[in-house]
N, C-alpha and C positions, 0 to 999 in steps of 0.2 A: 344736218346739224351744224350750227356755227362752231368754229374752233373754240375750245375751252381756253379761258384766260388764266394766267397764274394768280394764285391767291396769296396775298401779302398781308402779314400782320404788322401794322405800323405803330411803333412804340413811341408814345409821347406823354408828357405831363402837361396838359393844357392849362392847369391851374398854377404852374410853377411861377412864383413871383420874381421874375428876373428883373434886375435893375436896368432901366432904360431900354428894355426890349419886351415885346409881346409875343412869346412863344406861340400862343394860341392862334393869333392871326396868321403867322407864317405857316403853321401846319394845316390850318383850314384851307389856305390857298393851295399849298403844295399837294395835299391829298385830293382836293377837287380836280386838279390837273392830272394826277397819276391815275385817278379812276377812269380816265379815258382809255387806259391801256391795261389796267389790272383790276381784279376784284380785291377790294381792300377794306380792312377793318382796323379801327384804332383801339389801342388799349393802354392802360397805365403801366409803368415799369414793373409794378408789383404783381401784375397779372400775366406778364409775358411768358414766364416759364410754364404756367399751367395751360395756356392757350396755344402755344406755338405749334404743337403737334398737328393741329388741324389746318395748317397753312404750308404753302410751298417754300416760303422764305419769311424772314423777319427783317424789317427795316427799322433801325434804331435812329431816331431823329431827336427832336427837342425834348429829351427826357429829363433834363436837369442834371446837376451833379450827382453822380452815383453815391456820394457820401450820404445823401438823404434816404437812400434805400439800398445800402451796400449789401446787406444779406440777400435781398431779392436779386440784385444784379449778379452776385457771385453764383447764386443758384441757377439763374437763367444761363449764364455763361457756361457753367459746368454741364448743364443738361444739353445745351446746343452743341457743345463739342462732343459729348458722349453719343448723341443721337445723329449727328451730322446734319442738323437743320441749318440751311444756309442763312448766314447773318450778314447784313449789309449796314455798315461797313464790316468787312471780314474781321474776325477776332484776332488777327495776327499783327495789328498795328503796333508800332514801336514808339508812338508819341504819347499823348495824354491818355490814350486807352490803357497803356501799361503803367501809368503813374508818371512821376516826374524824374525818374532815373535818367531819362534821355538828356535832360539838361546837364547832368553831371558827365554823361558819356560824351556829349558833343563838346563840352568844355575841355575835357581831357584830349579829345581828338583835334583841338585847335580850330573848330568850326566857328563861324561868325555868330556867336550866341552871347547873350549877356553872361559874363563869367559867373559860374555857380559852384559852390561847395556844399557838402552835405552835413557839415558840422561846424558850429561856431569856432571850435578850436583850430579849424583849417583856414581861418580868416586871412592868415598871412599869404595864402596862395592867390588871393584876389588883388586886383589893382587897388591902390590906396584910395580911400574916399572919405568924405566928411560924414556921410550917412550911408546906411546899408538897408536893404530890404530883407526882412526875415519872414518866411512864410512856411506853413506846414507842408511837408512833403506830399501829404494826401489832400491838400487844400484844393479848392475850386471856387471860381467866381469871386476871387479876392477875399474869401472867408479866412480870417485869422492873419491876414497880411499886416505887417507892421513896418514902418519906416523909422529907424532908430539911429542914434549916434553910435560911434565906433565902440564906446564902452559897453553899451547894451548888446551890440551885435556879437561881441566876443565873450559875453557871459554865457554860462551854461543855460540851456533851455530845456523846458519840459517837452518831451516828445521828440519826434524826428522832424527836423527842419531843413530848409534850404536857405542859404545866405547868398546874396548878390550885392554888388555895389549899386548904389542908387544912381541911375542914369538920368540926367537932366535933358531928356530928349525933346526934339522939336515937335514931333507928332508920332502917332502910331498908324500903321498901315497894315491891312490884311489882304492876302492873296488867296483866292478861292479856286480849287481844282476839282475836277471830276475825272477819275481814272487817269490821273497824272497829266491831264490836259488843262491848261489855264483857262479860266472862264471870265473873271473880272477881278478888279481890285477896288477897295474902299479905304478911305483914310479919315482920321479924326483930326482936323486941323487944330482943335483946342485940346491940349493934353488933359485938361480937367473934365472934359466931356467925352469919355471913351466911346459912347454909342451914338454920338451925334455925327453920323458918317456922311461923307460925300464921295462921289466917284473919283477915282484916282487913275491917271494914265501912267502906267509903269514904264520905266526905261528898260532897254535890253539888259542893263546891269541888274536892275531890280528883279527882273524875271529870272535871270541866272541865279541870283541869290535864293529866291523862293524855290526854284526847281531843285536846288541842291538838297533841300530838306525833304521834298516830296520823293525824290529818287532814293534818298537814304532810307525812307520809311518802307519802301518796297511793297506798297499796297497796289495790287494790280487793278482793283476795283474800289469804288467808294468816293466819298466827298471829304476833302481835307481843306483846312484853313491854316495858312501860315501867318502868324501874327508877328510883326516886327516893329521896331522903333528906329527912328532916324537919330542916331547918336550925335553929340556935339561936333565930332569930326566929319560928319556927313555920311558916314557909313551906316548901313542897316545892320541891326543885331536882332537875332531871333528872341522873341518873348515866349511864345508857345507854339507848339505844333498840335493843333486840334484835329484828332482823327477818330473820335468816338461819336460825338453828336454836336458838331459845330453849328452854332447859330449862323444863319446865312444873310441876314439883313436884306432880304429880298425887297422890302419896302423902300429901300434906298436906291433901287435900280430903275432905269427906264424900261418901258414895255419890251423893247427889242432885246435888251440884255437879259431881262427876266425870262422871256420866252426861250431864248437860246439856252439858258441854264436848265430850264425844265426839260427841253428836248435832249440835252446832253445827259441829264440824270435818267430820263426814261430809257434812252438807248443803253446807258451803262447798266441799268437794272436788267434789261433784256439779255445783254451779254453775260452778266453775272449769273443769271438763272440758267442760261444754256450751258455755260461752263460748269455749273454746279450739278448738271444732269437733271434739271427740272423740266421734264418733257411729258409728265403724266397727263393723259387725257381725262377730262372731266365731263360727265354727261349733262 
C-alpha cells in the first residue's frame, strides 16, 4: 500500500473582489502545486467549521477580510481551538490575526512602526502633522480609511478607531517569510499603485528591520508578510504585519523564486503536521 498522504482543507474565497489582485489565480496555482504532496480540498470560509473535522489540518489562505464573515470565522476559530484541529497559520499570531492592537503595542514599545494611537483624544501623543490617517480598528483592505486634517482627526469618532500621522512615503515594500525564513521582497514604486509590484533586493538593514517583527510575532510555522513604507527620512516604518491570510503576489515573481517559495511552504506544512502529531495512516 502506498503511504497515506495528509488531508488538508484549504480555505479560500475565490470570488472575493480584491482591488488590484486576483485571489483566485493565486490559489488555483498554489493548490495545484500542493496537491503534489497532499490530498487537498477547497472550501469557502463559511463552510470551514462544518468541514474541518474530516481533515488532518486546515490551511487558511486568501479568504478575504474576516469582517465579511466574522461570525463564521469566530465559530471556526473556537471549534478549531476546542477540538485541536491544526490550523496553518497557527491561531496564536500577534499581528493582524489578533486585530490592530499590535500597532498600539509596538508604538508603546518604541518599535519602528508608524506611530499609532487608539483614540482621537490621544492625538497629542503623535508627531505633529498636517494630515492624519483615521481607520477602523477592525478595518481591512483600506475599508473605512480616511485621510483628514488635524481638526477632523481630533474630533470624536463613531466606533473604535486608530489614528496615525500621514506619512508622505517614497514607496511601500513587503517582505515575505515562511517559518521565519525570508523568501522574497516586492515593492510598489508608485505610492498610488499599491499592488503594481516589482521585485525588491533588500539590504541587510532592511532584512533586520523585517525580522524584528517576525521574531516578535513568535509564530514557529506559517506565512507572514511584513508591510513597510520608506519614510521621508529614509527609514522603514511598519505599516502592517499580515499573519492570517496574506496575499503573496506570486504572479510578480520569476519562476525560480516562485518555485522556491512553493518548496518552502510545502516543507513548512510537512513540519507543521509532524509537530502537530498528524501521523494517522489512511487506507
